TORKOL-4160 file (C-alpha; in steps of 0.2 Angstrom, whole numbers, padded with zeros to 4 digits, m for minus):
384
<pt num="1" X="0557" Y="1171" Z="m0529"/>
<pt num="2" X="0559" Y="1186" Z="m0518"/>
<pt num="3" X="0545" Y="1181" Z="m0507"/>
<pt num="4" X="0552" Y="1164" Z="m0504"/>
<pt num="5" X="0570" Y="1171" Z="m0500"/>
<pt num="6" X="0561" Y="1183" Z="m0488"/>
<pt num="7" X="0553" Y="1169" Z="m0479"/>
<pt num="8" X="0569" Y="1159" Z="m0476"/>
<pt num="9" X="0579" Y="1170" Z="m0464"/>
<pt num="10" X="0565" Y="1169" Z="m0450"/>
<pt num="11" X="0565" Y="1150" Z="m0451"/>
<pt num="12" X="0584" Y="1148" Z="m0450"/>
<pt num="13" X="0586" Y="1149" Z="m0431"/>
<pt num="14" X="0573" Y="1136" Z="m0428"/>
<pt num="15" X="0579" Y="1124" Z="m0442"/>
<pt num="16" X="0597" Y="1125" Z="m0437"/>
<pt num="17" X="0592" Y="1121" Z="m0419"/>
<pt num="18" X="0582" Y="1106" Z="m0424"/>
<pt num="19" X="0596" Y="1100" Z="m0435"/>
<pt num="20" X="0608" Y="1101" Z="m0421"/>
<pt num="21" X="0596" Y="1092" Z="m0409"/>
<pt num="22" X="0594" Y="1078" Z="m0422"/>
<pt num="23" X="0613" Y="1076" Z="m0422"/>
<pt num="24" X="0613" Y="1075" Z="m0403"/>
<pt num="25" X="0598" Y="1062" Z="m0404"/>
<pt num="26" X="0608" Y="1051" Z="m0416"/>
<pt num="27" X="0624" Y="1052" Z="m0405"/>
<pt num="28" X="0613" Y="1047" Z="m0390"/>
<pt num="29" X="0606" Y="1032" Z="m0400"/>
<pt num="30" X="0624" Y="1027" Z="m0405"/>
<pt num="31" X="0629" Y="1027" Z="m0387"/>
<pt num="32" X="0613" Y="1018" Z="m0381"/>
<pt num="33" X="0605" Y="1009" Z="m0395"/>
<pt num="34" X="0590" Y="1004" Z="m0386"/>
<pt num="35" X="0584" Y="1022" Z="m0387"/>
<pt num="36" X="0577" Y="1026" Z="m0404"/>
<pt num="37" X="0584" Y="1042" Z="m0411"/>
<pt num="38" X="0566" Y="1049" Z="m0415"/>
<pt num="39" X="0561" Y="1046" Z="m0397"/>
<pt num="40" X="0576" Y="1055" Z="m0391"/>
<pt num="41" X="0572" Y="1070" Z="m0403"/>
<pt num="42" X="0555" Y="1072" Z="m0395"/>
<pt num="43" X="0562" Y="1071" Z="m0378"/>
<pt num="44" X="0575" Y="1085" Z="m0382"/>
<pt num="45" X="0561" Y="1095" Z="m0389"/>
<pt num="46" X="0552" Y="1094" Z="m0373"/>
<pt num="47" X="0568" Y="1099" Z="m0363"/>
<pt num="48" X="0571" Y="1113" Z="m0375"/>
<pt num="49" X="0553" Y="1120" Z="m0372"/>
<pt num="50" X="0554" Y="1118" Z="m0353"/>
<pt num="51" X="0571" Y="1121" Z="m0347"/>
<pt num="52" X="0574" Y="1139" Z="m0340"/>
<pt num="53" X="0589" Y="1143" Z="m0352"/>
<pt num="54" X="0581" Y="1137" Z="m0368"/>
<pt num="55" X="0562" Y="1139" Z="m0366"/>
<pt num="56" X="0562" Y="1157" Z="m0371"/>
<pt num="57" X="0573" Y="1153" Z="m0387"/>
<pt num="58" X="0561" Y="1139" Z="m0392"/>
<pt num="59" X="0546" Y="1150" Z="m0389"/>
<pt num="60" X="0554" Y="1166" Z="m0397"/>
<pt num="61" X="0566" Y="1167" Z="m0412"/>
<pt num="62" X="0566" Y="1148" Z="m0415"/>
<pt num="63" X="0548" Y="1146" Z="m0415"/>
<pt num="64" X="0544" Y="1149" Z="m0433"/>
<pt num="65" X="0557" Y="1137" Z="m0439"/>
<pt num="66" X="0552" Y="1124" Z="m0427"/>
<pt num="67" X="0534" Y="1125" Z="m0432"/>
<pt num="68" X="0539" Y="1124" Z="m0451"/>
<pt num="69" X="0549" Y="1108" Z="m0446"/>
<pt num="70" X="0535" Y="1100" Z="m0437"/>
<pt num="71" X="0523" Y="1103" Z="m0451"/>
<pt num="72" X="0532" Y="1103" Z="m0468"/>
<pt num="73" X="0547" Y="1092" Z="m0464"/>
<pt num="74" X="0536" Y="1079" Z="m0457"/>
<pt num="75" X="0526" Y="1078" Z="m0473"/>
<pt num="76" X="0543" Y="1076" Z="m0483"/>
<pt num="77" X="0548" Y="1063" Z="m0471"/>
<pt num="78" X="0532" Y="1053" Z="m0474"/>
<pt num="79" X="0536" Y="1053" Z="m0493"/>
<pt num="80" X="0553" Y="1045" Z="m0489"/>
<pt num="81" X="0545" Y="1033" Z="m0477"/>
<pt num="82" X="0538" Y="1024" Z="m0492"/>
<pt num="83" X="0555" Y="1018" Z="m0498"/>
<pt num="84" X="0555" Y="1007" Z="m0482"/>
<pt num="85" X="0540" Y="0997" Z="m0488"/>
<pt num="86" X="0541" Y="0983" Z="m0501"/>
<pt num="87" X="0524" Y="0976" Z="m0507"/>
<pt num="88" X="0533" Y="0960" Z="m0510"/>
<pt num="89" X="0538" Y="0958" Z="m0492"/>
<pt num="90" X="0521" Y="0962" Z="m0486"/>
<pt num="91" X="0513" Y="0949" Z="m0498"/>
<pt num="92" X="0525" Y="0937" Z="m0492"/>
<pt num="93" X="0516" Y="0936" Z="m0475"/>
<pt num="94" X="0501" Y="0927" Z="m0484"/>
<pt num="95" X="0483" Y="0933" Z="m0486"/>
<pt num="96" X="0478" Y="0926" Z="m0469"/>
<pt num="97" X="0491" Y="0936" Z="m0460"/>
<pt num="98" X="0487" Y="0952" Z="m0470"/>
<pt num="99" X="0469" Y="0950" Z="m0465"/>
<pt num="100" X="0474" Y="0948" Z="m0447"/>
<pt num="101" X="0485" Y="0964" Z="m0447"/>
<pt num="102" X="0472" Y="0974" Z="m0456"/>
<pt num="103" X="0459" Y="0968" Z="m0443"/>
<pt num="104" X="0471" Y="0973" Z="m0429"/>
<pt num="105" X="0473" Y="0991" Z="m0436"/>
<pt num="106" X="0455" Y="0993" Z="m0439"/>
<pt num="107" X="0450" Y="0987" Z="m0421"/>
<pt num="108" X="0464" Y="0997" Z="m0414"/>
<pt num="109" X="0458" Y="1013" Z="m0423"/>
<pt num="110" X="0440" Y="1010" Z="m0418"/>
<pt num="111" X="0444" Y="1005" Z="m0400"/>
<pt num="112" X="0456" Y="1020" Z="m0397"/>
<pt num="113" X="0444" Y="1032" Z="m0404"/>
<pt num="114" X="0430" Y="1025" Z="m0393"/>
<pt num="115" X="0441" Y="1026" Z="m0377"/>
<pt num="116" X="0447" Y="1043" Z="m0381"/>
<pt num="117" X="0429" Y="1049" Z="m0383"/>
<pt num="118" X="0424" Y="1040" Z="m0367"/>
<pt num="119" X="0438" Y="1051" Z="m0358"/>
<pt num="120" X="0429" Y="1066" Z="m0366"/>
<pt num="121" X="0443" Y="1071" Z="m0378"/>
<pt num="122" X="0437" Y="1080" Z="m0393"/>
<pt num="123" X="0433" Y="1072" Z="m0410"/>
<pt num="124" X="0449" Y="1079" Z="m0418"/>
<pt num="125" X="0460" Y="1074" Z="m0403"/>
<pt num="126" X="0453" Y="1057" Z="m0403"/>
<pt num="127" X="0455" Y="1054" Z="m0422"/>
<pt num="128" X="0473" Y="1059" Z="m0421"/>
<pt num="129" X="0477" Y="1048" Z="m0406"/>
<pt num="130" X="0468" Y="1033" Z="m0414"/>
<pt num="131" X="0477" Y="1036" Z="m0431"/>
<pt num="132" X="0494" Y="1037" Z="m0422"/>
<pt num="133" X="0492" Y="1022" Z="m0411"/>
<pt num="134" X="0485" Y="1011" Z="m0424"/>
<pt num="135" X="0496" Y="1014" Z="m0439"/>
<pt num="136" X="0513" Y="1022" Z="m0438"/>
<pt num="137" X="0514" Y="1035" Z="m0424"/>
<pt num="138" X="0518" Y="1053" Z="m0427"/>
<pt num="139" X="0519" Y="1051" Z="m0446"/>
<pt num="140" X="0501" Y="1045" Z="m0447"/>
<pt num="141" X="0496" Y="1059" Z="m0436"/>
<pt num="142" X="0504" Y="1072" Z="m0448"/>
<pt num="143" X="0495" Y="1064" Z="m0463"/>
<pt num="144" X="0478" Y="1063" Z="m0454"/>
<pt num="145" X="0479" Y="1081" Z="m0448"/>
<pt num="146" X="0483" Y="1087" Z="m0466"/>
<pt num="147" X="0468" Y="1079" Z="m0474"/>
<pt num="148" X="0456" Y="1083" Z="m0460"/>
<pt num="149" X="0463" Y="1101" Z="m0459"/>
<pt num="150" X="0467" Y="1100" Z="m0441"/>
<pt num="151" X="0478" Y="1114" Z="m0434"/>
<pt num="152" X="0496" Y="1110" Z="m0432"/>
<pt num="153" X="0496" Y="1115" Z="m0414"/>
<pt num="154" X="0483" Y="1102" Z="m0411"/>
<pt num="155" X="0495" Y="1088" Z="m0416"/>
<pt num="156" X="0507" Y="1092" Z="m0402"/>
<pt num="157" X="0497" Y="1082" Z="m0388"/>
<pt num="158" X="0494" Y="1066" Z="m0399"/>
<pt num="159" X="0512" Y="1066" Z="m0404"/>
<pt num="160" X="0518" Y="1067" Z="m0386"/>
<pt num="161" X="0506" Y="1053" Z="m0381"/>
<pt num="162" X="0511" Y="1041" Z="m0395"/>
<pt num="163" X="0529" Y="1044" Z="m0391"/>
<pt num="164" X="0527" Y="1041" Z="m0373"/>
<pt num="165" X="0517" Y="1025" Z="m0375"/>
<pt num="166" X="0529" Y="1019" Z="m0388"/>
<pt num="167" X="0544" Y="1022" Z="m0377"/>
<pt num="168" X="0534" Y="1013" Z="m0363"/>
<pt num="169" X="0533" Y="0998" Z="m0375"/>
<pt num="170" X="0552" Y="0997" Z="m0377"/>
<pt num="171" X="0554" Y="0995" Z="m0358"/>
<pt num="172" X="0539" Y="0984" Z="m0354"/>
<pt num="173" X="0537" Y="0972" Z="m0369"/>
<pt num="174" X="0554" Y="0963" Z="m0367"/>
<pt num="175" X="0550" Y="0960" Z="m0349"/>
<pt num="176" X="0535" Y="0950" Z="m0354"/>
<pt num="177" X="0544" Y="0939" Z="m0366"/>
<pt num="178" X="0549" Y="0925" Z="m0354"/>
<pt num="179" X="0534" Y="0926" Z="m0342"/>
<pt num="180" X="0522" Y="0924" Z="m0357"/>
<pt num="181" X="0533" Y="0910" Z="m0364"/>
<pt num="182" X="0534" Y="0918" Z="m0381"/>
<pt num="183" X="0545" Y="0912" Z="m0395"/>
<pt num="184" X="0556" Y="0925" Z="m0403"/>
<pt num="185" X="0545" Y="0925" Z="m0419"/>
<pt num="186" X="0529" Y="0927" Z="m0409"/>
<pt num="187" X="0537" Y="0941" Z="m0399"/>
<pt num="188" X="0543" Y="0950" Z="m0415"/>
<pt num="189" X="0526" Y="0949" Z="m0423"/>
<pt num="190" X="0518" Y="0955" Z="m0407"/>
<pt num="191" X="0530" Y="0970" Z="m0407"/>
<pt num="192" X="0526" Y="0974" Z="m0426"/>
<pt num="193" X="0508" Y="0973" Z="m0423"/>
<pt num="194" X="0506" Y="0984" Z="m0407"/>
<pt num="195" X="0521" Y="0996" Z="m0406"/>
<pt num="196" X="0518" Y="1013" Z="m0414"/>
<pt num="197" X="0533" Y="1020" Z="m0422"/>
<pt num="198" X="0545" Y="1010" Z="m0434"/>
<pt num="199" X="0561" Y="1015" Z="m0424"/>
<pt num="200" X="0552" Y="1009" Z="m0408"/>
<pt num="201" X="0548" Y="0993" Z="m0416"/>
<pt num="202" X="0566" Y="0990" Z="m0420"/>
<pt num="203" X="0572" Y="0995" Z="m0403"/>
<pt num="204" X="0559" Y="0983" Z="m0394"/>
<pt num="205" X="0561" Y="0968" Z="m0406"/>
<pt num="206" X="0580" Y="0967" Z="m0407"/>
<pt num="207" X="0580" Y="0962" Z="m0388"/>
<pt num="208" X="0574" Y="0945" Z="m0394"/>
<pt num="209" X="0586" Y="0943" Z="m0408"/>
<pt num="210" X="0587" Y="0944" Z="m0427"/>
<pt num="211" X="0573" Y="0932" Z="m0430"/>
<pt num="212" X="0561" Y="0943" Z="m0420"/>
<pt num="213" X="0567" Y="0959" Z="m0428"/>
<pt num="214" X="0564" Y="0952" Z="m0446"/>
<pt num="215" X="0546" Y="0947" Z="m0443"/>
<pt num="216" X="0543" Y="0963" Z="m0433"/>
<pt num="217" X="0549" Y="0975" Z="m0447"/>
<pt num="218" X="0538" Y="0966" Z="m0460"/>
<pt num="219" X="0522" Y="0966" Z="m0449"/>
<pt num="220" X="0525" Y="0984" Z="m0444"/>
<pt num="221" X="0528" Y="0990" Z="m0462"/>
<pt num="222" X="0512" Y="0981" Z="m0467"/>
<pt num="223" X="0503" Y="0992" Z="m0454"/>
<pt num="224" X="0512" Y="1007" Z="m0462"/>
<pt num="225" X="0506" Y="1003" Z="m0480"/>
<pt num="226" X="0488" Y="1005" Z="m0473"/>
<pt num="227" X="0492" Y="1024" Z="m0470"/>
<pt num="228" X="0487" Y="1028" Z="m0488"/>
<pt num="229" X="0469" Y="1020" Z="m0488"/>
<pt num="230" X="0465" Y="1026" Z="m0470"/>
<pt num="231" X="0470" Y="1044" Z="m0475"/>
<pt num="232" X="0460" Y="1042" Z="m0492"/>
<pt num="233" X="0445" Y="1036" Z="m0482"/>
<pt num="234" X="0446" Y="1051" Z="m0470"/>
<pt num="235" X="0448" Y="1063" Z="m0485"/>
<pt num="236" X="0432" Y="1056" Z="m0493"/>
<pt num="237" X="0423" Y="1058" Z="m0477"/>
<pt num="238" X="0429" Y="1076" Z="m0474"/>
<pt num="239" X="0424" Y="1081" Z="m0492"/>
<pt num="240" X="0407" Y="1073" Z="m0490"/>
<pt num="241" X="0404" Y="1082" Z="m0473"/>
<pt num="242" X="0409" Y="1099" Z="m0480"/>
<pt num="243" X="0399" Y="1097" Z="m0495"/>
<pt num="244" X="0384" Y="1092" Z="m0485"/>
<pt num="245" X="0387" Y="1107" Z="m0473"/>
<pt num="246" X="0388" Y="1119" Z="m0488"/>
<pt num="247" X="0372" Y="1112" Z="m0496"/>
<pt num="248" X="0362" Y="1113" Z="m0479"/>
<pt num="249" X="0368" Y="1131" Z="m0477"/>
<pt num="250" X="0378" Y="1128" Z="m0461"/>
<pt num="251" X="0395" Y="1131" Z="m0468"/>
<pt num="252" X="0396" Y="1149" Z="m0461"/>
<pt num="253" X="0393" Y="1145" Z="m0443"/>
<pt num="254" X="0374" Y="1145" Z="m0442"/>
<pt num="255" X="0372" Y="1128" Z="m0434"/>
<pt num="256" X="0377" Y="1122" Z="m0417"/>
<pt num="257" X="0391" Y="1111" Z="m0425"/>
<pt num="258" X="0397" Y="1124" Z="m0437"/>
<pt num="259" X="0416" Y="1125" Z="m0439"/>
<pt num="260" X="0416" Y="1144" Z="m0434"/>
<pt num="261" X="0401" Y="1144" Z="m0423"/>
<pt num="262" X="0401" Y="1146" Z="m0404"/>
<pt num="263" X="0393" Y="1130" Z="m0399"/>
<pt num="264" X="0401" Y="1114" Z="m0392"/>
<pt num="265" X="0405" Y="1108" Z="m0409"/>
<pt num="266" X="0414" Y="1124" Z="m0415"/>
<pt num="267" X="0431" Y="1121" Z="m0423"/>
<pt num="268" X="0437" Y="1139" Z="m0418"/>
<pt num="269" X="0424" Y="1144" Z="m0406"/>
<pt num="270" X="0426" Y="1149" Z="m0388"/>
<pt num="271" X="0423" Y="1131" Z="m0381"/>
<pt num="272" X="0437" Y="1118" Z="m0377"/>
<pt num="273" X="0449" Y="1114" Z="m0391"/>
<pt num="274" X="0454" Y="1097" Z="m0397"/>
<pt num="275" X="0466" Y="1094" Z="m0382"/>
<pt num="276" X="0453" Y="1098" Z="m0370"/>
<pt num="277" X="0460" Y="1115" Z="m0365"/>
<pt num="278" X="0452" Y="1132" Z="m0369"/>
<pt num="279" X="0455" Y="1139" Z="m0386"/>
<pt num="280" X="0456" Y="1157" Z="m0392"/>
<pt num="281" X="0442" Y="1164" Z="m0402"/>
<pt num="282" X="0446" Y="1168" Z="m0420"/>
<pt num="283" X="0451" Y="1186" Z="m0424"/>
<pt num="284" X="0440" Y="1187" Z="m0439"/>
<pt num="285" X="0428" Y="1172" Z="m0441"/>
<pt num="286" X="0420" Y="1179" Z="m0457"/>
<pt num="287" X="0436" Y="1181" Z="m0466"/>
<pt num="288" X="0441" Y="1163" Z="m0461"/>
<pt num="289" X="0425" Y="1156" Z="m0467"/>
<pt num="290" X="0428" Y="1164" Z="m0484"/>
<pt num="291" X="0445" Y="1157" Z="m0485"/>
<pt num="292" X="0453" Y="1140" Z="m0485"/>
<pt num="293" X="0441" Y="1132" Z="m0473"/>
<pt num="294" X="0428" Y="1131" Z="m0486"/>
<pt num="295" X="0439" Y="1124" Z="m0499"/>
<pt num="296" X="0437" Y="1105" Z="m0501"/>
<pt num="297" X="0452" Y="1096" Z="m0495"/>
<pt num="298" X="0460" Y="1083" Z="m0507"/>
<pt num="299" X="0455" Y="1065" Z="m0505"/>
<pt num="300" X="0473" Y="1061" Z="m0503"/>
<pt num="301" X="0486" Y="1074" Z="m0499"/>
<pt num="302" X="0500" Y="1076" Z="m0511"/>
<pt num="303" X="0513" Y="1070" Z="m0499"/>
<pt num="304" X="0503" Y="1054" Z="m0496"/>
<pt num="305" X="0503" Y="1051" Z="m0515"/>
<pt num="306" X="0522" Y="1054" Z="m0514"/>
<pt num="307" X="0522" Y="1040" Z="m0500"/>
<pt num="308" X="0513" Y="1028" Z="m0512"/>
<pt num="309" X="0524" Y="1032" Z="m0526"/>
<pt num="310" X="0540" Y="1028" Z="m0516"/>
<pt num="311" X="0532" Y="1012" Z="m0510"/>
<pt num="312" X="0531" Y="1008" Z="m0529"/>
<pt num="313" X="0549" Y="1013" Z="m0532"/>
<pt num="314" X="0555" Y="1002" Z="m0518"/>
<pt num="315" X="0544" Y="0987" Z="m0523"/>
<pt num="316" X="0550" Y="0989" Z="m0542"/>
<pt num="317" X="0568" Y="0987" Z="m0536"/>
<pt num="318" X="0574" Y="1002" Z="m0545"/>
<pt num="319" X="0585" Y="1009" Z="m0532"/>
<pt num="320" X="0601" Y="1000" Z="m0526"/>
<pt num="321" X="0604" Y="0997" Z="m0507"/>
<pt num="322" X="0616" Y="1012" Z="m0507"/>
<pt num="323" X="0602" Y="1024" Z="m0513"/>
<pt num="324" X="0590" Y="1016" Z="m0500"/>
<pt num="325" X="0602" Y="1019" Z="m0486"/>
<pt num="326" X="0604" Y="1037" Z="m0491"/>
<pt num="327" X="0586" Y="1039" Z="m0492"/>
<pt num="328" X="0583" Y="1031" Z="m0475"/>
<pt num="329" X="0596" Y="1044" Z="m0468"/>
<pt num="330" X="0587" Y="1058" Z="m0476"/>
<pt num="331" X="0570" Y="1052" Z="m0469"/>
<pt num="332" X="0578" Y="1051" Z="m0452"/>
<pt num="333" X="0584" Y="1068" Z="m0453"/>
<pt num="334" X="0567" Y="1075" Z="m0459"/>
<pt num="335" X="0557" Y="1066" Z="m0446"/>
<pt num="336" X="0569" Y="1069" Z="m0432"/>
<pt num="337" X="0569" Y="1088" Z="m0435"/>
<pt num="338" X="0550" Y="1087" Z="m0436"/>
<pt num="339" X="0548" Y="1078" Z="m0420"/>
<pt num="340" X="0560" Y="1090" Z="m0411"/>
<pt num="341" X="0549" Y="1104" Z="m0418"/>
<pt num="342" X="0533" Y="1096" Z="m0411"/>
<pt num="343" X="0541" Y="1092" Z="m0394"/>
<pt num="344" X="0547" Y="1109" Z="m0392"/>
<pt num="345" X="0529" Y="1115" Z="m0393"/>
<pt num="346" X="0524" Y="1105" Z="m0377"/>
<pt num="347" X="0524" Y="1114" Z="m0361"/>
<pt num="348" X="0524" Y="1101" Z="m0347"/>
<pt num="349" X="0515" Y="1112" Z="m0334"/>
<pt num="350" X="0501" Y="1114" Z="m0346"/>
<pt num="351" X="0501" Y="1096" Z="m0351"/>
<pt num="352" X="0500" Y="1090" Z="m0333"/>
<pt num="353" X="0485" Y="1102" Z="m0330"/>
<pt num="354" X="0475" Y="1099" Z="m0346"/>
<pt num="355" X="0482" Y="1082" Z="m0353"/>
<pt num="356" X="0478" Y="1070" Z="m0338"/>
<pt num="357" X="0462" Y="1063" Z="m0346"/>
<pt num="358" X="0472" Y="1061" Z="m0363"/>
<pt num="359" X="0486" Y="1052" Z="m0354"/>
<pt num="360" X="0474" Y="1040" Z="m0346"/>
<pt num="361" X="0465" Y="1037" Z="m0362"/>
<pt num="362" X="0482" Y="1034" Z="m0371"/>
<pt num="363" X="0487" Y="1021" Z="m0358"/>
<pt num="364" X="0470" Y="1012" Z="m0359"/>
<pt num="365" X="0472" Y="1012" Z="m0378"/>
<pt num="366" X="0490" Y="1006" Z="m0377"/>
<pt num="367" X="0484" Y="0991" Z="m0367"/>
<pt num="368" X="0470" Y="0987" Z="m0379"/>
<pt num="369" X="0482" Y="0987" Z="m0394"/>
<pt num="370" X="0495" Y="0976" Z="m0385"/>
<pt num="371" X="0481" Y="0963" Z="m0382"/>
<pt num="372" X="0475" Y="0964" Z="m0400"/>
<pt num="373" X="0493" Y="0963" Z="m0406"/>
<pt num="374" X="0497" Y="0948" Z="m0395"/>
<pt num="375" X="0482" Y="0938" Z="m0401"/>
<pt num="376" X="0486" Y="0942" Z="m0419"/>
<pt num="377" X="0504" Y="0937" Z="m0417"/>
<pt num="378" X="0500" Y="0920" Z="m0410"/>
<pt num="379" X="0489" Y="0917" Z="m0425"/>
<pt num="380" X="0501" Y="0923" Z="m0437"/>
<pt num="381" X="0516" Y="0913" Z="m0431"/>
<pt num="382" X="0507" Y="0896" Z="m0429"/>
<pt num="383" X="0517" Y="0881" Z="m0424"/>
<pt num="384" X="0521" Y="0869" Z="m0437"/>
């Protein structure tokens, strides 16, 4: 108990800053509903990290709490996200629509990963970008990073990219409604199948009316429910790879692809890191190799199990609408503080110098997913 209480005070400056920023984000959203509060939270984090008056605070006293929010509060928010997903609503789309949406997710994941690798991004960066773009934005990135044991700092660039492209969708997709001669229902299905974050889906679809919004949310939440099996598959792959490496005697960095080696595949070596920028060498590779890196990760992290449990609670109808609204407010607070924390770790000058390839890859992936989502939407909403 004493150790826990000793850890809390260093976290308070950053946590209080994040909570204040989320309050500002919701105020902005109330004044300009087209701007999702979660997107505003990321933008406020970027401003806090890069404005002269606040940059030193975000990088100094507040850093510990902001990092805690970006990692741990994100995971708590993912648990509460499950209360937005009803299995009955998803099944109501019909099996053909479910197969189409699953196909879009898988094709988006594979296509985005391939595009990222073509732009010479690292495997971990490509994996996180593909996960965020294809499933549910920053929440999916946090879940995948946990099961793949990717460093928290390496989630910053993928979160920034998924936020940027999701915000781009809010402005661009409504402009295409009339030129493409889409019905509100098709536009809603397109939005749900292609826009990354739930809040961004709502902001985009509501421009076409309540009919578009209703179908958009159901299609989007169908993508969200695929988070658990995707993370489980990644967990199985990670455990298999680590077990094989240990069996072959490469777990301590003796091979070119070892996690703590110095070759191009090094996880913590002196080569480029996952965002394509130089990474520092570890202070004590031997100690790290003997530590958590060699422990097999769970097939599914505990917070993803919590997400699935909350889906079950929502689907069983055990909570009243009042409790669901309260849980949604808690989830918004948790994810908002997490996204502010992640945004506050992005240095724009560094991003411009090192993230140009990642930005181009993200824009190409955004176009791919928009095309896949439009094709699926037309098939889902067939004329009677």
